[in-house]
RODO-948784 format. One line per field, with one value per residue (C-alpha): residue in one letter; x, y, z. Coordinates in steps of 0.5 Angstrom, whole numbers, padded with zeros to 4 digits. Layout:
REM residues N
r: [a:...]
xx: [X:...]
yy: [Y:...]
zz: [Z:...]
REM end
This chain:
REM residues 623
r: [x:x:x:x:x:x:x:x:x:x:x:x:x:x:x:x:x:x:x:x:x:x:x:x:x:x:x:x:x:x:x:x:x:x:x:x:x:x:x:x:x:x:x:x:x:x:x:x:x:x:x:x:x:x:x:x:x:x:x:x:x:x:x:x:x:x:x:x:x:x:x:x:x:x:x:x:x:x:x:x:x:x:x:x:x:x:x:x:x:x:x:x:x:x:x:x:x:x:x:x:x:x:x:x:x:x:x:x:x:x:x:x:x:x:x:x:x:x:x:x:x:x:x:x:x:x:x:x:x:x:x:x:x:x:x:x:x:x:x:x:x:x:x:x:x:x:x:x:x:x:x:x:x:x:x:x:x:x:x:x:x:x:x:x:x:x:x:x:x:x:x:x:x:x:x:x:x:x:x:x:x:x:x:x:x:x:x:x:x:x:x:x:x:x:x:x:x:x:x:x:x:x:x:x:x:x:x:x:x:x:x:x:x:x:x:x:x:x:x:x:x:x:x:x:x:x:x:x:x:x:x:x:x:x:x:x:x:x:x:x:x:x:x:x:x:x:x:x:x:x:x:x:x:x:x:x:x:x:x:x:x:x:x:x:x:x:x:x:x:x:x:x:x:x:x:x:x:x:x:x:x:x:x:x:x:x:x:x:x:x:x:x:x:x:x:x:x:x:x:x:x:x:x:x:x:x:x:x:x:x:x:x:x:x:x:x:x:x:x:x:x:x:x:x:x:x:x:x:x:x:x:x:x:x:x:x:x:x:x:x:x:x:x:x:x:x:x:x:x:x:x:x:x:x:x:x:x:x:x:x:x:x:x:x:x:x:x:x:x:x:x:x:x:x:x:x:x:x:x:x:x:x:x:x:x:x:x:x:x:x:x:x:x:x:x:x:x:x:x:x:x:x:x:x:x:x:x:x:x:x:x:x:x:x:x:x:x:x:x:x:x:x:x:x:x:x:x:x:x:x:x:x:x:x:x:x:x:x:x:x:x:x:x:x:x:x:x:x:x:x:x:x:x:x:x:x:x:x:x:x:x:x:x:x:x:x:x:x:x:x:x:x:x:x:x:x:x:x:x:x:x:x:x:x:x:x:x:x:x:x:x:x:x:x:x:x:x:x:x:x:x:x:x:x:x:x:x:x:x:x:x:x:x:x:x:x:x:x:x:x:x:x:x:x:x:x:x:x:x:x:x:x:x:x:x:x:x:x:x:x:x:x:x:x:x:x:x:x:x:x:x:x:x:x:x:x:x:x:x:x:x:x:x:x:x:x:x:x:x:x:x:x:x:x:x:x:x:x:x:x:x:x:x:x:x:x:x:x:x:x:x:x:x:x:x:x:x:x:x:x:x:x:x:x:x:x:x:x:x:x:x:x:x:x:x:x:x:x:x:x:x:x:x]
xx: [0065:0060:0053:0047:0043:0045:0041:0043:0041:0034:0029:0022:0017:0010:0006:0011:0014:0021:0023:0029:0033:0040:0041:0045:0049:0050:0050:0054:0054:0054:0053:0047:0046:0042:0037:0036:0031:0026:0018:0016:0023:0021:0024:0018:0018:0025:0024:0017:0022:0027:0022:0019:0012:0012:0014:0021:0020:0028:0033:0034:0034:0038:0037:0043:0039:0032:0030:0033:0030:0024:0021:0017:0013:0011:0004:0004:-0001:-0004:-0008:-0015:-0017:-0011:-0009:-0002:0000:-0001:0001:0008:0008:0005:0012:0012:0019:0019:0021:0015:0010:0012:0012:0005:0003:0006:0001:-0005:-0003:-0002:-0008:-0012:-0013:-0010:-0003:-0001:-0001:0003:0008:0009:0009:0014:0018:0018:0021:0027:0028:0029:0031:0025:0025:0031:0028:0022:0025:0028:0023:0019:0024:0023:0015:0016:0021:0016:0011:0005:-0001:-0005:-0002:-0010:-0012:-0015:-0011:-0017:-0017:-0011:-0009:-0004:0002:0000:0000:0007:0010:0008:0010:0017:0017:0015:0021:0026:0025:0026:0033:0034:0040:0038:0032:0029:0026:0021:0021:0022:0022:0015:0010:0016:0016:0025:0025:0023:0028:0034:0032:0032:0038:0043:0039:0041:0047:0050:0046:0050:0043:0045:0040:0037:0033:0030:0028:0028:0031:0038:0041:0038:0041:0048:0048:0046:0048:0056:0053:0048:0046:0042:0037:0038:0035:0033:0041:0044:0050:0054:0057:0062:0060:0055:0050:0055:0060:0055:0053:0061:0061:0054:0057:0063:0059:0054:0060:0063:0056:0055:0062:0060:0054:0056:0062:0057:0053:0059:0061:0054:0053:0059:0056:0050:0054:0057:0050:0047:0052:0052:0045:0046:0052:0056:0061:0062:0065:0060:0055:0058:0059:0052:0051:0055:0051:0045:0048:0051:0045:0041:0047:0047:0040:0040:0037:0043:0044:0043:0043:0036:0033:0033:0025:0023:0016:0012:0007:0001:0003:0005:0002:0005:0000:0001:-0002:-0002:-0003:-0006:-0006:-0010:-0012:-0015:-0016:-0019:-0024:-0019:-0012:-0010:-0007:-0005:-0005:-0004:0000:0003:0006:0007:0009:0014:0016:0020:0019:0021:0019:0019:0015:0017:0014:0012:0006:0000:0003:-0002:0003:-0003:-0009:-0004:-0004:-0011:-0012:-0008:-0011:-0018:-0021:-0021:-0023:-0019:-0022:-0019:-0015:-0016:-0012:-0012:-0010:-0008:-0012:-0007:-0005:-0007:-0005:-0003:-0004:-0001:-0005:-0002:-0008:-0005:-0011:-0016:-0015:-0020:-0015:-0017:-0015:-0009:-0003:-0003:-0011:-0009:-0005:-0008:-0014:-0011:-0007:-0004:0003:0006:0009:0016:0019:0022:0016:0017:0012:0013:0007:0004:0008:0015:0013:0011:0018:0022:0018:0021:0015:0018:0014:0012:0010:0004:-0001:-0002:-0008:-0006:-0009:-0001:0003:0006:0004:0010:0009:0002:0004:0009:0003:-0001:0004:0005:-0002:-0001:0005:0002:-0003:0002:0000:0004:0004:0005:0003:0007:0004:0009:0011:0017:0013:0013:0017:0024:0031:0031:0024:0026:0032:0028:0023:0028:0030:0024:0023:0030:0028:0021:0019:0013:0013:0014:0011:0013:0011:0016:0020:0026:0032:0035:0029:0029:0037:0036:0029:0028:0030:0027:0023:0016:0018:0011:0014:0008:0002:0000:0007:0010:0018:0020:0027:0032:0035:0035:0034:0041:0043:0036:0039:0046:0042:0037:0043:0047:0042:0041:0048:0048:0041:0045:0052:0047:0044:0051:0054:0047:0048:0056:0054:0049:0055:0059:0054:0053:0061:0061:0057:0060:0067:0063:0061:0067:0071:0076:0082:0080:0073:0078:0081:0074:0071:0078:0077:0070:0070:0076:0072:0066:0070:0072:0066:0063:0069:0067:0059:0062:0066:0061:0056:0060:0062:0054:0052:0058:0054:0061:0060:0058:0052:0056:0060:0053:0050:0057:0057:0050:0050:0057:0053:0048:0051:0056:0049:0048:0055:0055:0049:0051:0058:0055:0050:0056:0060:0054:0053:0061:0060:0055:0060:0066:0062]
yy: [0052:0057:0057:0055:0056:0058:0057:0062:0060:0057:0056:0052:0050:0048:0050:0046:0042:0045:0042:0045:0051:0055:0051:0053:0050:0052:0047:0049:0048:0040:0037:0032:0032:0028:0030:0024:0025:0021:0023:0028:0032:0037:0035:0037:0043:0045:0044:0048:0053:0053:0053:0059:0056:0056:0061:0060:0063:0065:0066:0066:0063:0065:0062:0064:0061:0062:0063:0055:0052:0046:0042:0035:0035:0029:0031:0035:0040:0039:0042:0037:0040:0040:0033:0029:0033:0040:0039:0036:0042:0048:0052:0057:0058:0059:0051:0048:0054:0052:0045:0045:0050:0045:0039:0043:0045:0038:0036:0041:0043:0050:0048:0056:0056:0048:0051:0056:0052:0048:0054:0056:0049:0049:0056:0054:0047:0045:0038:0035:0038:0034:0028:0029:0029:0024:0019:0021:0021:0013:0012:0014:0010:0015:0014:0016:0024:0026:0023:0028:0030:0029:0021:0019:0015:0018:0014:0017:0024:0023:0020:0027:0031:0028:0028:0036:0038:0033:0036:0043:0041:0047:0048:0046:0041:0039:0032:0030:0022:0021:0014:0013:0010:0008:0000:-0002:-0001:0006:0007:0004:0009:0015:0013:0013:0019:0024:0020:0023:0030:0036:0038:0040:0036:0037:0030:0026:0019:0013:0008:0007:0004:0010:0015:0011:0011:0018:0023:0025:0029:0027:0032:0029:0032:0029:0034:0040:0041:0038:0034:0034:0028:0029:0022:0017:0014:0008:0013:0018:0011:0010:0017:0017:0011:0016:0021:0017:0014:0021:0024:0018:0019:0026:0026:0020:0024:0030:0026:0024:0031:0034:0028:0032:0039:0037:0035:0042:0045:0042:0044:0052:0054:0061:0064:0069:0071:0072:0066:0061:0065:0063:0055:0055:0058:0053:0047:0049:0048:0042:0039:0041:0037:0031:0031:0030:0023:0018:0014:0007:0001:-0002:-0008:-0015:-0016:-0023:-0022:-0028:-0029:-0034:-0042:-0045:-0052:-0056:-0054:-0046:-0045:-0048:-0045:-0050:-0048:-0042:-0037:-0030:-0025:-0017:-0017:-0020:-0018:-0025:-0024:-0031:-0037:-0043:-0041:-0047:-0046:-0049:-0044:-0047:-0044:-0038:-0037:-0030:-0028:-0022:-0020:-0016:-0014:-0007:-0003:-0006:-0013:-0016:-0016:-0013:-0017:-0023:-0021:-0021:-0027:-0031:-0028:-0029:-0023:-0024:-0031:-0034:-0036:-0043:-0047:-0047:-0044:-0048:-0044:-0048:-0047:-0044:-0039:-0032:-0026:-0019:-0015:-0009:-0005:0000:0004:0005:0006:0011:0013:0018:0024:0026:0019:0019:0015:0011:0009:0007:0001:0000:-0002:-0008:-0010:-0007:-0012:-0016:-0023:-0024:-0030:-0031:-0031:-0025:-0018:-0011:-0006:-0003:0004:0001:-0003:0005:0007:0001:0003:0011:0014:0017:0016:0024:0022:0018:0023:0027:0026:0023:0029:0031:0026:0027:0022:0018:0018:0016:0010:0008:0008:0003:-0002:-0002:-0004:-0009:-0012:-0012:-0017:-0023:-0025:-0031:-0029:-0023:-0019:-0012:-0009:-0003:-0002:0003:0008:0014:0010:0014:0010:0010:0006:0002:-0001:-0002:-0006:-0010:-0012:-0014:-0018:-0022:-0025:-0026:-0033:-0033:-0033:-0026:-0024:-0016:-0013:-0007:-0003:-0002:-0007:-0005:-0008:-0014:-0015:-0015:-0020:-0024:-0032:-0032:-0028:-0028:-0025:-0022:-0023:-0020:-0024:-0028:-0031:-0032:-0035:-0036:-0034:-0037:-0031:-0023:-0018:-0016:-0023:-0023:-0017:-0020:-0026:-0022:-0017:-0024:-0026:-0020:-0020:-0027:-0025:-0019:-0023:-0028:-0023:-0020:-0027:-0028:-0021:-0023:-0030:-0026:-0022:-0027:-0031:-0025:-0025:-0032:-0031:-0025:-0029:-0035:-0030:-0027:-0031:-0036:-0036:-0040:-0036:-0030:-0033:-0035:-0029:-0025:-0031:-0029:-0022:-0023:-0028:-0024:-0018:-0022:-0025:-0018:-0016:-0022:-0021:-0014:-0016:-0021:-0016:-0011:-0017:-0019:-0012:-0011:-0015:-0018:-0025:-0031:-0035:-0041:-0036:-0031:-0038:-0040:-0033:-0032:-0039:-0036:-0030:-0034:-0038:-0032:-0029:-0035:-0036:-0029:-0030:-0036:-0032:-0026:-0030:-0033:-0026:-0023:-0029:-0028:-0021:-0020:-0025:-0020:-0015]
zz: [0014:0014:0019:0016:0023:0030:0037:0042:0050:0048:0053:0053:0058:0058:0065:0070:0065:0063:0056:0055:0057:0055:0049:0044:0038:0031:0025:0019:0012:0009:0016:0017:0025:0028:0034:0039:0046:0050:0048:0051:0052:0047:0041:0036:0040:0039:0031:0031:0035:0030:0024:0026:0027:0036:0040:0045:0053:0051:0046:0039:0033:0026:0019:0014:0009:0010:0003:0002:0007:0008:0014:0014:0020:0023:0021:0015:0013:0006:0002:0001:-0005:-0009:-0014:-0011:-0018:-0016:-0009:-0011:-0015:-0010:-0008:-0012:-0016:-0022:-0025:-0021:-0024:-0031:-0030:-0027:-0033:-0038:-0035:-0035:-0042:-0045:-0043:-0047:-0054:-0055:-0059:-0059:-0051:-0051:-0055:-0051:-0045:-0049:-0050:-0043:-0041:-0045:-0044:-0036:-0037:-0034:-0037:-0033:-0027:-0028:-0030:-0023:-0019:-0022:-0020:-0013:-0014:-0017:-0011:-0007:-0010:-0009:-0012:-0018:-0019:-0021:-0015:-0009:-0003:0001:0000:0001:0007:0013:0010:0003:0006:0009:0003:-0001:0004:0004:-0004:-0004:0001:-0003:-0010:-0008:-0006:-0001:0002:0010:0011:0017:0018:0024:0023:0016:0015:0019:0014:0009:0008:0007:0000:0001:0007:0004:-0003:0002:0006:0000:-0003:0003:0005:-0002:-0002:0000:0004:0011:0015:0022:0023:0028:0027:0031:0025:0028:0022:0018:0023:0023:0016:0015:0020:0022:0028:0034:0039:0045:0049:0057:0063:0059:0056:0050:0049:0042:0039:0033:0030:0028:0031:0033:0036:0040:0044:0046:0048:0052:0056:0058:0060:0064:0067:0069:0071:0075:0078:0080:0083:0088:0089:0091:0096:0099:0100:0101:0108:0111:0110:0113:0119:0119:0117:0123:0128:0124:0124:0124:0119:0123:0118:0110:0110:0113:0109:0103:0105:0107:0099:0097:0100:0097:0090:0092:0095:0089:0084:0089:0088:0080:0077:0077:0071:0073:0070:0068:0072:0068:0067:0066:0065:0067:0061:0062:0062:0055:0054:0048:0042:0040:0034:0027:0021:0016:0008:0009:0004:0003:-0001:-0001:-0007:-0013:-0009:-0007:0000:0002:-0002:0001:0006:0013:0019:0026:0032:0037:0043:0044:0037:0034:0027:0024:0018:0012:0005:0001:0004:0002:0001:0007:0013:0017:0015:0017:0024:0024:0020:0025:0032:0030:0028:0020:0018:0013:0006:0006:0010:0018:0024:0030:0037:0043:0049:0053:0049:0050:0045:0046:0040:0040:0033:0029:0030:0037:0043:0045:0052:0057:0056:0063:0066:0071:0068:0074:0073:0066:0068:0075:0071:0068:0074:0080:0080:0075:0076:0075:0071:0078:0082:0085:0083:0082:0082:0077:0079:0078:0071:0069:0071:0068:0061:0063:0066:0072:0078:0079:0072:0074:0077:0071:0067:0059:0055:0058:0054:0048:0041:0043:0050:0049:0044:0050:0055:0050:0049:0058:0057:0053:0056:0063:0061:0062:0054:0052:0045:0043:0036:0035:0029:0028:0034:0033:0029:0035:0040:0041:0041:0049:0049:0043:0047:0054:0050:0046:0053:0055:0049:0050:0056:0054:0055:0049:0041:0039:0031:0029:0023:0023:0018:0024:0021:0027:0031:0027:0028:0036:0036:0030:0029:0022:0018:0014:0007:0003:-0004:-0007:-0011:-0004:-0004:0003:0004:0010:0011:0017:0019:0021:0017:0015:0013:0009:0006:0004:0001:-0003:-0005:-0007:-0011:-0014:-0016:-0018:-0023:-0025:-0027:-0030:-0034:-0036:-0038:-0042:-0046:-0047:-0049:-0054:-0057:-0057:-0061:-0066:-0066:-0068:-0074:-0076:-0075:-0079:-0084:-0086:-0092:-0092:-0096:-0101:-0101:-0103:-0108:-0111:-0111:-0114:-0119:-0120:-0121:-0126:-0130:-0130:-0133:-0138:-0140:-0140:-0145:-0149:-0149:-0152:-0157:-0160:-0160:-0164:-0169:-0169:-0171:-0176:-0182:-0184:-0181:-0185:-0184:-0180:-0176:-0175:-0172:-0168:-0164:-0163:-0159:-0155:-0153:-0150:-0146:-0144:-0141:-0137:-0135:-0132:-0128:-0124:-0123:-0121:-0116:-0113:-0113:-0109:-0105:-0102:-0103:-0097:-0093:-0094:-0091]
REM end
């Protein structure tokens, strides 16, 4: 299998922070590779270096398909002056130029130019390409194609950027968090699309189901190095555990040996032989190895929330509209202790508005909400929190609390709580501006949880958080004694956390599903299959009814004999009619014969008409 990308001895650091060094790997054509690391480890920097947007300190990157390469950045750069259509077709390849020209010409009145545009589309098979593009645009639910880019939301911009890289069908595609700002329906479509395509992928994503179903290899960045796992995410978890266990044992052996060597160093302060000098050099190497970070089992934090009374939160027949757009209609629910609810639905269906209503930030236009006196909300918002960029990380959390109470009555320091959420102690004294975007989101999460809420509202908590942080958050929520309401498109997260789902079905309808997301999806798929089966059965019945009608219209044996007799009778009457006509015109008939022949001729005409009417009826049945 030929290579499409080669990375050799790559290194990158920012100031004193060493992101990675001596990184080397090769990606072959057709491979689908996931890059996994904690926030701040340099994932985006590595992708930017590979894409040629950022320099490296050392090493080299070789593309073997540079002319067919696309990169979806986490924050895409789009031309605000373009329309959606112009931006989507802003690549310079011949087909896209022809389609864009056709779309401009078709809006005008120049028939000659239109004819040229049509002929060009025919010549380069542009119609098929355009159809495929429109399918992608439809699946990603892009806004009005004539709308200006500068007027769009961040989520719409991300989907436009995704459409741009997909429609070019490059040989090599890099995706940085492609599922952000996509609803579950779009994620599942993209999942299926990428798993079937032959495009080579290098991808950063926190969506573990997406990663597991699309990628066949995992690169893990840890401690400035890269570890390679030739399998999907499930395989990676198994082999990562084996690697960590092996490294722990190796570090433990080094620490045991170091104690012996330290005693020797105390007795031999000066090296007088070559052998002794070599042993001293080995001592310092061993000391460095033994001081490597040990992978420890995470502590089980049972955080104490505020005391919760009998009354928690009662939602009574609430309704709400934005203008003429209905969001909620007659919704009622009473929360119980330790209830964990997931909210799913398409973008724009009103999920975030619902959270603002139950926390009292928006008043419902009908109905009322009763909150228990002891309830303290912890609201993690999708928009995040603006920090003073010069403040030290430890000072951000100490402004909230010096210590955090645990459920067993013990306490841990603010510093220990930060460390639990993967802020190592040396990072506590650096200013906020040095944190990555994902690290700032994680710090915001810490500030929400430190306030000891007993009712957590989480609006898209998984966006921009790395997989390791998500695992920590899931552990935390599993032991959380209060209520949780979470809006997320992360199906794996929902499966691990929630007891039931509020499903925003559209048109202000919310249904309560008793189970997690996988159970809901299985039920929804079953219902969809049943609906398809019902439609198919209805179509089959319709065809059968048509068939029955056709069978009913087929002539019986008696009718066939009747039809044959009619044909013979009509032929005989026609023959008799011709004979009478000849006799009437002969002039040889007597008055009596002339009168009788005339009466018979009239009777034959009536009889022929009657037989012909019946013959036509039977003939139509035979057809």
